[in-house]
N, C-alpha and C positions, 0 to 999 in steps of 0.2 A: 450213721455217724462216722465221720472220718477223723483221722488224727494227723496232725503235722508231725513230721519226723525229720530231724537233722541229726547227724552223727556227732553231736555233742550233748552232754548230759542235760544242759539247761533246757533244751527244747523237747527232750524225748517224751515228756509227759503232757505236752500241750494238746488240748482237744480242739478239733475243728468242727464247728457246727455246720449244718447244711448251707447256711448263708456265708460261712467263713467271714465273720465279722468280729467286731470287738467283743472281748470277753465280758464287758460290762453289759448286763442285760438291758439296762435302761436305754442303751444306744441302738438296740435292735429295732429294725423296721417293724411296725405293728400292722397286722392284717386288718382289712376293713371288716365290718360285720358281715357274717355269712348271709348272702342273699337267700330268701325263701324261694323254693321251687315246687312245682307240682310234678310228681313222678309220672313220666310218660310211659315207662316200662316197669315191669315188676322185678325189682332188684331185692334179693333177700339173702339172709344167711342160711346156709344149709345146715352144717353141724359145726360145733366148736369143741376142740380138744384142749383142755387147760391143765393137763398133768405135767407139762414141761415147766422147768424153772426158767428164770430170766436168761436172755441170750443177747449178744450184740446184734442190734437191728441190722438186717441185711446180710450178715454172714451165715446165719443158721437157716439156710433155705431148704425147704422140703424138696426131695427128689423122688422120681418115680422109677421103679425097677420091677420088671415082671408083674406089672399091674398093682404094685404095692408101694405105699409112701414110706420113705425112710427120712427121719430127721433126728436132731439131737438138741441138747441144751448144754449150758456152760457148766452145770454141776457134775457132769460125767455120765450122763445117760444117753443112750441111742434108742430110738423107738421105731418099731415096725408097725404101721398103721393101716387099717382097712380104709381105703378111700371112699367106700360106699356110705359108711356111717361114722367114721372117725374113731372107731374103737381101737384100742391098743392090742395088737396081736402078740407082740413080745417087747419086753423092756430089757435092754442090755446095759450093764453098768461096767465102767472101767475103774472102779474103786481102787485107789492106790497108785494110779498112773497119772494123777493130776487132773485139773479141770480141762474140759474140752474148749478149744479156742476157735473152732470153725464148725461148719456144717459137715455133712457126711457124704462120702462117695461110696458107690456100691458096685461090686462085681458078682459073679455067680457064686463065689464061695465066701467072700469077705466083705466087711464094711470098713471104711477108712475115715479116720478123723485125725486132727492135729491137736496137740495139747499145749498148755501154758509152760510146759517144760521143754518145749521145742522139739517134740518127737512126733513122728508119723506112726500111727498105730493101725495095724490090720486086725480086725476082730472077726473071728470065725462066726458066720451066721447061724450055724447049727448049735454050737456049744456056748457061744458068748465069750470064749477065752481069747486071749491075745495070741494071734497066729504068728506075728512077727512085729518088730518095731525098728524104726530107723531114726537116728538123730539128725535133725535138720540143722543147717548152718545158723539160722535165726528163727525166731517165732514166725508162725504162719497163721493169719486170720482168715485165709481163704479156704473154702471147702475143697478137698481133693476131688479130682474127676478121674473116671476110669473108662478105658476102652481097649479092646484087643489085649487084655491081660496086662495093660500098662496103667499105672496110677501116676497122675501128674499133680504136682504141688507147686505153689508159688509162695515164696516167703516175703517178709516185709521189706527186704532189700531188693526186691524185684528179680530174685533168682528163681528160675524155673527148673525143677528137677523131676526126673522120671525114674520109676522103680518097677521091677517085675512085681505084678500084683499077687503072685502066688508065693514068693519067698523073700521079697524085699531087696533083691539084688539091684544095686544102682545101675541105671542104663545110660543116662546122659544128663548134662547140665547146660543150661543156656543162661547167660548173664551178660548185660551190657553196662557200661558206666552210667551212673545216674546222677542227677543234679544234687547239690548239697542240701536242698530243702524240697521235700516231696510230700504228697498226700499219702497217708497210710490207708490204702484202699482195701476193700474186702471182697470185691467181685470184678476181676479184670481179665479173666481168660476163659476160654471155652473150647472143648474138643468138638470138632466138626466132622461128621461122617465117618468116625473111626479111623481117620487118616491124618488129619492135621490139627494143630492147636493154634487158635487165634489169641494173641496176647496184647493187651494194652499196657503201655509202659510209661514210666515217668518221663517228662520232657516231651510229651506229645507224639511219641512214636508208636506205631502199630506194626506187629510182626506176625507172620504166618510161618509156623514151624512144622517140619515133618514129625509126626507122632513117634515114629520108630527110631529116629536118629537124633532128633533135636536140631537138625540142620535148618537154618532159615531158608524158606522158599522165597520170601521177600521181606523187606523191611521198608517202611515208608513213614514220613512225618505227616501227621494230620494237622499239627500246628507247631510253629516254631516258637520256643520261649523268647520273650522280649520284655524289656523293662530295666529299670535302674537298680532294683534290689532283687535278692533271691525270692522274696515273697511275690514281687511282680512277675517273676519269671516262672512261677509254678504253673505249668501247662500240662498237667498229667492226664492220662486216660485212666479214669477211676471207675470204669464200668466194663461189663462184658461186651465185646463186639457182637453185633447181631447180623446174621446172614439170611437172606431169603432164597427161595428156590431158583430165582433168577441169577444167583451168584453175586448179588449186590450186597456188600458188607457195609454196615453203617455204625458210626460211633461218634461220641462227642468227648470233648476234653473240658477240664476245669480251666477257666480263664483263657479260653482259646477259640476253638472252632467246633462246629458240627459238620460232618462230612459223610459221603458215601463213596466207596471205592469199588472198582472191579476186582473181585476177589481172585481172579485168575492172573491178572497182570499187575495189580496193586495201583493202577492208575486212578488218580482222584477224579471222580466224575463231577463232583461239585463240593464246595465248602462255603460255610458262612460263619461270621463271628458268633460265638455262643459260649456259654459257660454252664456246665452241669457236672454233677458227680453221680447222678442217677442213670440207670440204664435206659435204653430206648426200646421201642416196640415197632415191628414191621408188619404190614399186611401186603396185599398184592400190589398196591399202588403207593401207599404213603409210609413215611417215617413219623413216629410220634415220640415226642421228647418233652421233658419237664426241665425248665431252666433253673439255675441256682436260686432264683428268687421266687420260684413256684408258679411260673406261667407255663401253661400247656400249649404246645405247638404241634401242627401237622405240616410236613413238607412233602412235596412230591419226590419219591425216591430217585427218579431218573434225572430230573432237572434241578431239584432243590428249590423250586418255587414254593413260597409259603402259601399253604392252602387255607389255614385259619390259625387263630390263637385265642386262648381264653385266659384272662388275667383275674377272674373273679376270686380265685383261691390264692392270690399272691401272698407270699410270706407265710403260708400255712404248712410249709415243709412237706410237699407232696412226694409220694413215692414214685418209683419206676412205674411207667404205665404198663398195662396189660390189656389185651384185646379180648372182649367178651361180647359175642353177638355183633350188633351194630354199634357197640360202644367201646370206649377206652376207659378202663378203670384206673383210679389212683387213690391212695389212702393217705390222709393227713395224719399228723402225729397225735391228734386227739381221737383217732379211730373212726373218723367219718370216711365212708367209702363213696367216692364220687364217680359217676359215669357220664362221660362226655360223648356226644354224638360224633361218630367218625366222619360224617359228611360236612358238618359246619361248626363243630366244636361246642355247641351250647350244652349246658349240663342238663341231662334228661332224667337223671335219677340220683338219689342219695339216701344212704341208710347209715345209722350209727352202728358201731361194733366195739368189741373188746380189744381191737388191734391198736394198742396204745404204745407210743414211744418210738414209732418207726417200724417198718416191716421189711421182710426179706425180699429177695428176687422172687417174683410170683411163679408158681407152678400152674401152668395153663393146661386144662384138660377139657374134653367135650362136656363133662358134667359140672364145669365151673372152674373158678380160679381159687387157688389155695395160697394164703398168706400166713407167714409166721411172724409174730410181733416180738418186740424186745421184752415185753412182760410175760412171754412164754405161751401165748395163745396161738393155736393153729386153727384157722377158720376157713371154711368153704363159702365162697360167694357165688350165687347163681342168679340168673335173670329169667327163670321159668319155674 
């Protein structure tokens, strides 16, 4: 779920649905009846952990550190979970510090979350006590990320800040002017290789920053805002950029383009008209993306040629895709997990789950894909 944000009180509280359409539900496009399929592969739920409370769909993404899953919920708990069976190893509470507003980042000593009081908290992994805290300029709904003893946070006004992960010393700040009307996005940056930070920005700009200094290595527009009104001009990157081993970086914008760039030079290899607020997935050859209206696409990473599309789940609010075996997984807001064949896009398996209300950025491992849903369930999905 995304939120429209303008720096005037009237619009601060408006919610933006995945389709970004009229608030009147009667005007929303209705999906067609879900077609019946015969499962060609074995897609099943491994384990479910339901001890978490509700959380904003997409922001509370599980992360893996030293073979252990860490995640959080909005009520103020951080969980350390055994990925083999979903059991809770340890439950940390930040009682008295406010509600948690994002997922968790992890270093060797600390865990990091942001709160609804606009603070970044470092929680000692051994004692569960607050190691240090920093006041952020504004609220952050994005999970902190950590590498090389540097914790990076992005706030709702698109300001990127870095702190020393051990003591909270501020290291650098990166911010650019943003349009008057933007999407309040919850997953728009990623640390790559412990060296650089790829950041999607309002207005269709993509930036690559030096992790240690915050200095831009390059900045480039994926899409240029255009239109008669501020709403028409919303062309934000509201997803994490994804990069492959071939150093091809791909991303899509809302109301703009989908594109792949050379991560070394920032040169745009190809781009096409597209609109999405969900992340993309990459394999050795293709880019997989879900459009704003719920159509699943595959594009050749190098040329941008459309390989296939599947519109059978249109308007069902599909999640960011994840690759599992020979399939591409996506979860709809009713908890159905769909697996599309990577070669031609037909749906080859489907199961129901408790992942209701939208899901997080998936955590992909050899033993399955892990999704956390808005209703607080963390579920392992396997195909063997």
